[in-house]
N, CA, C and O atoms as a GROMACS GRO file, in nm:
protein
  364
    1MET      N    1   0.074  -0.161  -0.022
    1MET     CA    2   0.010   0.004   0.008
    1MET      C    3   0.098   0.151   0.008
    1MET      O    4   0.195   0.176   0.080
    2ARG      N    5   0.046   0.225  -0.077
    2ARG     CA    6   0.084   0.356  -0.092
    2ARG      C    7   0.084   0.411   0.023
    2ARG      O    8   0.016   0.348   0.104
    3GLY      N    9   0.150   0.537   0.076
    3GLY     CA   10   0.166   0.631   0.183
    3GLY      C   11  -0.009   0.692   0.194
    3GLY      O   12  -0.067   0.722   0.298
    4LYS      N   13  -0.052   0.697   0.082
    4LYS     CA   14  -0.185   0.804   0.077
    4LYS      C   15  -0.294   0.689   0.112
    4LYS      O   16  -0.400   0.719   0.166
    5GLU      N   17  -0.265   0.573   0.083
    5GLU     CA   18  -0.392   0.463   0.081
    5GLU      C   19  -0.390   0.403   0.234
    5GLU      O   20  -0.473   0.323   0.279
    6LYS      N   21  -0.285   0.454   0.300
    6LYS     CA   22  -0.198   0.404   0.409
    6LYS      C   23  -0.326   0.496   0.535
    6LYS      O   24  -0.391   0.458   0.632
    7MET      N   25  -0.312   0.607   0.473
    7MET     CA   26  -0.378   0.748   0.546
    7MET      C   27  -0.514   0.709   0.510
    7MET      O   28  -0.579   0.765   0.598
    8ILE      N   29  -0.602   0.646   0.432
    8ILE     CA   30  -0.734   0.632   0.433
    8ILE      C   31  -0.726   0.519   0.545
    8ILE      O   32  -0.800   0.526   0.643
    9VAL      N   33  -0.671   0.455   0.536
    9VAL     CA   34  -0.720   0.325   0.607
    9VAL      C   35  -0.706   0.356   0.758
    9VAL      O   36  -0.803   0.352   0.834
   10MET      N   37  -0.594   0.383   0.792
   10MET     CA   38  -0.572   0.473   0.920
   10MET      C   39  -0.670   0.562   0.986
   10MET      O   40  -0.679   0.575   1.108
   11GLY      N   41  -0.763   0.643   0.871
   11GLY     CA   42  -0.848   0.734   0.925
   11GLY      C   43  -0.963   0.660   0.917
   11GLY      O   44  -1.067   0.709   0.962
   12ALA      N   45  -0.963   0.569   0.875
   12ALA     CA   46  -1.076   0.478   0.901
   12ALA      C   47  -1.164   0.406   0.996
   12ALA      O   48  -1.283   0.392   1.022
   13ALA      N   49  -1.012   0.357   1.048
   13ALA     CA   50  -0.972   0.258   1.201
   13ALA      C   51  -0.966   0.378   1.299
   13ALA      O   52  -0.977   0.336   1.414
   14SER      N   53  -0.952   0.506   1.293
   14SER     CA   54  -0.941   0.615   1.382
   14SER      C   55  -1.043   0.679   1.441
   14SER      O   56  -1.045   0.743   1.546
   15ILE      N   57  -1.162   0.646   1.332
   15ILE     CA   58  -1.297   0.687   1.376
   15ILE      C   59  -1.368   0.599   1.479
   15ILE      O   60  -1.483   0.613   1.521
   16LEU      N   61  -1.283   0.511   1.509
   16LEU     CA   62  -1.359   0.415   1.614
   16LEU      C   63  -1.320   0.480   1.749
   16LEU      O   64  -1.373   0.436   1.851
   17LEU      N   65  -1.224   0.590   1.757
   17LEU     CA   66  -1.185   0.646   1.898
   17LEU      C   67  -1.309   0.732   1.925
   17LEU      O   68  -1.332   0.751   2.045
   18VAL      N   69  -1.376   0.775   1.854
   18VAL     CA   70  -1.505   0.849   1.889
   18VAL      C   71  -1.570   0.766   1.992
   18VAL      O   72  -1.569   0.808   2.108
   19PRO      N   73  -1.630   0.646   1.961
   19PRO     CA   74  -1.722   0.581   2.079
   19PRO      C   75  -1.648   0.545   2.176
   19PRO      O   76  -1.695   0.558   2.289
   20LEU      N   77  -1.539   0.501   2.164
   20LEU     CA   78  -1.415   0.482   2.262
   20LEU      C   79  -1.375   0.598   2.356
   20LEU      O   80  -1.369   0.588   2.478
   21ILE      N   81  -1.357   0.672   2.309
   21ILE     CA   82  -1.325   0.822   2.405
   21ILE      C   83  -1.503   0.881   2.495
   21ILE      O   84  -1.515   0.915   2.613
   22ALA      N   85  -1.611   0.875   2.391
   22ALA     CA   86  -1.734   0.876   2.432
   22ALA      C   87  -1.737   0.777   2.537
   22ALA      O   88  -1.705   0.838   2.639
   23MET      N   89  -1.758   0.663   2.562
   23MET     CA   90  -1.772   0.590   2.673
   23MET      C   91  -1.684   0.620   2.784
   23MET      O   92  -1.742   0.610   2.892
   24GLN      N   93  -1.572   0.651   2.792
   24GLN     CA   94  -1.526   0.748   2.940
   24GLN      C   95  -1.600   0.876   2.977
   24GLN      O   96  -1.562   0.910   3.089
   25PHE      N   97  -1.689   0.959   2.927
   25PHE     CA   98  -1.753   1.076   2.983
   25PHE      C   99  -1.905   1.042   2.992
   25PHE      O  100  -1.974   1.138   3.026
   26THR      N  101  -1.978   0.911   2.966
   26THR     CA  102  -2.127   0.904   2.943
   26THR      C  103  -2.194   0.758   2.953
   26THR      O  104  -2.173   0.688   2.854
   27ASP      N  105  -2.244   0.721   3.019
   27ASP     CA  106  -2.358   0.603   2.997
   27ASP      C  107  -2.409   0.594   2.894
   27ASP      O  108  -2.440   0.478   2.865
   28GLU      N  109  -2.437   0.685   2.805
   28GLU     CA  110  -2.557   0.666   2.675
   28GLU      C  111  -2.485   0.561   2.608
   28GLU      O  112  -2.543   0.456   2.579
   29VAL      N  113  -2.333   0.585   2.575
   29VAL     CA  114  -2.250   0.519   2.453
   29VAL      C  115  -2.179   0.386   2.524
   29VAL      O  116  -2.066   0.383   2.571
   30ALA      N  117  -2.260   0.293   2.522
   30ALA     CA  118  -2.228   0.135   2.576
   30ALA      C  119  -2.180   0.028   2.448
   30ALA      O  120  -2.258  -0.062   2.416
   31TRP      N  121  -2.042   0.043   2.375
   31TRP     CA  122  -2.058  -0.054   2.311
   31TRP      C  123  -1.936  -0.169   2.372
   31TRP      O  124  -1.861  -0.138   2.464
   32THR      N  125  -1.933  -0.289   2.313
   32THR     CA  126  -1.896  -0.413   2.348
   32THR      C  127  -1.748  -0.409   2.236
   32THR      O  128  -1.709  -0.336   2.145
   33LEU      N  129  -1.701  -0.530   2.306
   33LEU     CA  130  -1.564  -0.573   2.227
   33LEU      C  131  -1.636  -0.614   2.080
   33LEU      O  132  -1.567  -0.580   1.984
   34ALA      N  133  -1.722  -0.659   2.056
   34ALA     CA  134  -1.808  -0.735   1.929
   34ALA      C  135  -1.828  -0.598   1.809
   34ALA      O  136  -1.818  -0.584   1.687
   35ASP      N  137  -1.862  -0.515   1.927
   35ASP     CA  138  -1.901  -0.348   1.878
   35ASP      C  139  -1.776  -0.286   1.794
   35ASP      O  140  -1.781  -0.220   1.690
   36PHE      N  141  -1.706  -0.311   1.841
   36PHE     CA  142  -1.595  -0.254   1.780
   36PHE      C  143  -1.504  -0.296   1.675
   36PHE      O  144  -1.438  -0.238   1.589
   37VAL      N  145  -1.528  -0.454   1.723
   37VAL     CA  146  -1.460  -0.549   1.615
   37VAL      C  147  -1.511  -0.556   1.494
   37VAL      O  148  -1.444  -0.574   1.393
   38VAL      N  149  -1.709  -0.535   1.501
   38VAL     CA  150  -1.788  -0.504   1.370
   38VAL      C  151  -1.771  -0.364   1.301
   38VAL      O  152  -1.789  -0.329   1.184
   39GLY      N  153  -1.734  -0.304   1.400
   39GLY     CA  154  -1.738  -0.145   1.305
   39GLY      C  155  -1.584  -0.152   1.306
   39GLY      O  156  -1.541  -0.040   1.282
   40GLY      N  157  -1.493  -0.233   1.323
   40GLY     CA  158  -1.358  -0.210   1.248
   40GLY      C  159  -1.376  -0.255   1.094
   40GLY      O  160  -1.348  -0.217   0.981
   41ILE      N  161  -1.443  -0.364   1.164
   41ILE     CA  162  -1.413  -0.446   1.004
   41ILE      C  163  -1.510  -0.418   0.922
   41ILE      O  164  -1.528  -0.509   0.842
   42LEU      N  165  -1.602  -0.302   0.904
   42LEU     CA  166  -1.716  -0.247   0.838
   42LEU      C  167  -1.606  -0.122   0.756
   42LEU      O  168  -1.593  -0.118   0.633
   43LEU      N  169  -1.522  -0.006   0.872
   43LEU     CA  170  -1.491   0.065   0.860
   43LEU      C  171  -1.338   0.072   0.769
   43LEU      O  172  -1.309   0.168   0.697
   44VAL      N  173  -1.251  -0.048   0.789
   44VAL     CA  174  -1.170  -0.046   0.728
   44VAL      C  175  -1.187  -0.149   0.590
   44VAL      O  176  -1.114  -0.156   0.492
   45GLY      N  177  -1.303  -0.222   0.620
   45GLY     CA  178  -1.336  -0.271   0.491
   45GLY      C  179  -1.369  -0.189   0.374
   45GLY      O  180  -1.327  -0.209   0.260
   46ALA      N  181  -1.452  -0.089   0.414
   46ALA     CA  182  -1.462  -0.006   0.318
   46ALA      C  183  -1.387   0.078   0.302
   46ALA      O  184  -1.435   0.178   0.250
   47ALA      N  185  -1.259   0.082   0.331
   47ALA     CA  186  -1.166   0.233   0.319
   47ALA      C  187  -1.057   0.119   0.245
   47ALA      O  188  -0.970   0.184   0.186
   48LEU      N  189  -1.035  -0.027   0.231
   48LEU     CA  190  -0.974  -0.088   0.159
   48LEU      C  191  -1.072  -0.123  -0.003
   48LEU      O  192  -1.030  -0.151  -0.115
   49ALA      N  193  -1.199  -0.106   0.044
   49ALA     CA  194  -1.240  -0.149  -0.126
   49ALA      C  195  -1.235  -0.027  -0.160
   49ALA      O  196  -1.179  -0.029  -0.269
   50TYR      N  197  -1.262   0.090  -0.130
   50TYR     CA  198  -1.237   0.258  -0.201
   50TYR      C  199  -1.081   0.245  -0.286
   50TYR      O  200  -1.054   0.272  -0.403
   51VAL      N  201  -0.961   0.172  -0.133
   51VAL     CA  202  -0.877   0.238  -0.257
   51VAL      C  203  -0.854   0.114  -0.315
   51VAL      O  204  -0.774   0.129  -0.407
   52PHE      N  205  -0.895  -0.026  -0.300
   52PHE     CA  206  -0.904  -0.152  -0.441
   52PHE      C  207  -0.997  -0.064  -0.597
   52PHE      O  208  -0.953  -0.062  -0.712
   53VAL      N  209  -1.091  -0.020  -0.563
   53VAL     CA  210  -1.184   0.006  -0.681
   53VAL      C  211  -1.134   0.158  -0.718
   53VAL      O  212  -1.111   0.172  -0.838
   54ALA      N  213  -1.112   0.275  -0.637
   54ALA     CA  214  -1.036   0.381  -0.702
   54ALA      C  215  -0.913   0.372  -0.750
   54ALA      O  216  -0.861   0.480  -0.780
   55ARG      N  217  -0.826   0.240  -0.774
   55ARG     CA  218  -0.672   0.236  -0.790
   55ARG      C  219  -0.726   0.143  -0.929
   55ARG      O  220  -0.649   0.155  -1.025
   56GLN      N  221  -0.849   0.051  -0.953
   56GLN     CA  222  -0.870   0.037  -1.122
   56GLN      C  223  -0.941   0.144  -1.192
   56GLN      O  224  -0.927   0.159  -1.314
   57LEU      N  225  -1.016   0.216  -1.123
   57LEU     CA  226  -1.104   0.365  -1.182
   57LEU      C  227  -1.054   0.448  -1.138
   57LEU      O  228  -1.123   0.530  -1.076
   58PRO      N  229  -0.907   0.468  -1.149
   58PRO     CA  230  -0.889   0.650  -1.106
   58PRO      C  231  -0.915   0.764  -1.170
   58PRO      O  232  -0.850   0.860  -1.128
   59SER      N  233  -1.004   0.789  -1.276
   59SER     CA  234  -1.086   0.890  -1.332
   59SER      C  235  -1.251   0.924  -1.261
   59SER      O  236  -1.325   1.021  -1.266
   60ARG      N  237  -1.261   0.762  -1.183
   60ARG     CA  238  -1.406   0.788  -1.115
   60ARG      C  239  -1.352   0.801  -0.961
   60ARG      O  240  -1.380   0.705  -0.889
   61ARG      N  241  -1.305   0.865  -0.926
   61ARG     CA  242  -1.256   0.801  -0.734
   61ARG      C  243  -1.385   0.896  -0.679
   61ARG      O  244  -1.429   0.861  -0.569
   62LEU      N  245  -1.442   0.998  -0.735
   62LEU     CA  246  -1.556   1.041  -0.588
   62LEU      C  247  -1.716   0.956  -0.632
   62LEU      O  248  -1.815   0.983  -0.564
   63ALA      N  249  -1.724   0.887  -0.714
   63ALA     CA  250  -1.813   0.822  -0.744
   63ALA      C  251  -1.785   0.701  -0.687
   63ALA      O  252  -1.880   0.642  -0.637
   64VAL      N  253  -1.663   0.644  -0.683
   64VAL     CA  254  -1.636   0.526  -0.568
   64VAL      C  255  -1.642   0.565  -0.436
   64VAL      O  256  -1.697   0.492  -0.354
   65GLY      N  257  -1.576   0.702  -0.397
   65GLY     CA  258  -1.632   0.714  -0.256
   65GLY      C  259  -1.751   0.741  -0.182
   65GLY      O  260  -1.787   0.731  -0.064
   66LEU      N  261  -1.817   0.793  -0.330
   66LEU     CA  262  -1.979   0.850  -0.267
   66LEU      C  263  -2.030   0.698  -0.262
   66LEU      O  264  -2.073   0.658  -0.153
   67GLY      N  265  -2.030   0.633  -0.342
   67GLY     CA  266  -2.081   0.501  -0.327
   67GLY      C  267  -2.034   0.363  -0.237
   67GLY      O  268  -2.111   0.270  -0.212
   68VAL      N  269  -1.896   0.370  -0.193
   68VAL     CA  270  -1.890   0.276  -0.105
   68VAL      C  271  -1.898   0.348   0.009
   68VAL      O  272  -1.863   0.283   0.108
   69THR      N  273  -1.937   0.478   0.033
   69THR     CA  274  -1.968   0.563   0.196
   69THR      C  275  -2.156   0.518   0.211
   69THR      O  276  -2.225   0.500   0.311
   70ALA      N  277  -2.182   0.512   0.089
   70ALA     CA  278  -2.347   0.478   0.082
   70ALA      C  279  -2.392   0.329   0.097
   70ALA      O  280  -2.503   0.282   0.123
   71VAL      N  281  -2.301   0.285   0.077
   71VAL     CA  282  -2.310   0.127   0.094
   71VAL      C  283  -2.296   0.077   0.283
   71VAL      O  284  -2.362  -0.001   0.351
   72LEU      N  285  -2.176   0.168   0.315
   72LEU     CA  286  -2.105   0.155   0.418
   72LEU      C  287  -2.189   0.251   0.562
   72LEU      O  288  -2.158   0.254   0.681
   73VAL      N  289  -2.293   0.314   0.494
   73VAL     CA  290  -2.395   0.386   0.583
   73VAL      C  291  -2.511   0.305   0.617
   73VAL      O  292  -2.545   0.282   0.733
   74LEU      N  293  -2.569   0.265   0.515
   74LEU     CA  294  -2.660   0.173   0.515
   74LEU      C  295  -2.668   0.041   0.593
   74LEU      O  296  -2.755   0.013   0.675
   75VAL      N  297  -2.554  -0.044   0.550
   75VAL     CA  298  -2.559  -0.152   0.636
   75VAL      C  299  -2.497  -0.107   0.789
   75VAL      O  300  -2.511  -0.197   0.872
   76TRP      N  301  -2.425   0.031   0.848
   76TRP     CA  302  -2.435   0.062   0.971
   76TRP      C  303  -2.574   0.074   1.019
   76TRP      O  304  -2.614   0.020   1.123
   77LEU      N  305  -2.667   0.167   0.918
   77LEU     CA  306  -2.748   0.200   0.999
   77LEU      C  307  -2.884   0.071   1.014
   77LEU      O  308  -2.996   0.084   1.063
   78GLU      N  309  -2.822  -0.043   0.953
   78GLU     CA  310  -2.902  -0.175   0.938
   78GLU      C  311  -2.869  -0.214   1.064
   78GLU      O  312  -2.944  -0.224   1.161
   79LEU      N  313  -2.747  -0.236   1.057
   79LEU     CA  314  -2.682  -0.288   1.239
   79LEU      C  315  -2.750  -0.226   1.338
   79LEU      O  316  -2.823  -0.290   1.413
   80ALA      N  317  -2.730  -0.080   1.348
   80ALA     CA  318  -2.754  -0.038   1.432
   80ALA      C  319  -2.934  -0.040   1.484
   80ALA      O  320  -2.978  -0.086   1.589
   81VAL      N  321  -3.009   0.027   1.372
   81VAL     CA  322  -3.116   0.008   1.439
   81VAL      C  323  -3.229  -0.020   1.320
   81VAL      O  324  -3.322   0.056   1.295
   82GLY      N  325  -3.201  -0.141   1.253
   82GLY     CA  326  -3.303  -0.249   1.189
   82GLY      C  327  -3.371  -0.183   1.057
   82GLY      O  328  -3.474  -0.229   1.008
   83LEU      N  329  -3.298  -0.060   0.999
   83LEU     CA  330  -3.327   0.009   0.879
   83LEU      C  331  -3.432  -0.068   0.800
   83LEU      O  332  -3.551  -0.041   0.784
   84PHE      N  333  -3.378  -0.147   0.766
   84PHE     CA  334  -3.462  -0.237   0.649
   84PHE      C  335  -3.529  -0.404   0.715
   84PHE      O  336  -3.618  -0.462   0.653
   85GLY      N  337  -3.483  -0.447   0.813
   85GLY     CA  338  -3.591  -0.528   0.937
   85GLY      C  339  -3.513  -0.642   0.880
   85GLY      O  340  -3.589  -0.738   0.864
   86THR      N  341  -3.394  -0.669   0.845
   86THR     CA  342  -3.320  -0.798   0.836
   86THR      C  343  -3.277  -0.854   0.950
   86THR      O  344  -3.236  -0.780   1.040
   87PRO      N  345  -3.278  -1.030   0.969
   87PRO     CA  346  -3.257  -1.081   1.070
   87PRO      C  347  -3.106  -1.027   1.138
   87PRO      O  348  -3.073  -1.082   1.243
   88PHE      N  349  -3.019  -0.924   1.082
   88PHE     CA  350  -2.875  -0.895   1.114
   88PHE      C  351  -2.898  -0.776   1.214
   88PHE      O  352  -2.812  -0.736   1.292
   89ALA      N  353  -3.014  -0.727   1.201
   89ALA     CA  354  -3.051  -0.586   1.288
   89ALA      C  355  -3.036  -0.592   1.422
   89ALA      O  356  -3.092  -0.681   1.487
   90GLY      N  357  -2.968  -0.511   1.472
   90GLY     CA  358  -2.923  -0.516   1.643
   90GLY      C  359  -3.057  -0.519   1.722
   90GLY      O  360  -3.147  -0.443   1.687
   91SER      N  361  -3.070  -0.588   1.804
   91SER     CA  362  -3.182  -0.648   1.941
   91SER      C  363  -3.277  -0.472   2.030
   91SER      O  364  -3.356  -0.485   2.123
   0.00000   0.00000   0.00000
């Protein structure tokens, strides 16, 4: 991986610091280890998907980024609140 791509993946992983820090100050955020693992897999997976596809289609980086972000948000919402009502939704 190149330097720019490493920064994208590390930036995605660092997003997990937000709930980790929030848990130190409030009881409203109560993530378990499994939540962090799934969140990490989703974020890093989305970042790697962006890097891979954007490398194949360099003239379409914006479209690739928007597409990967849209899929990530929809999956995250489904896992968090059951947006579509699939069996994967949280309880």
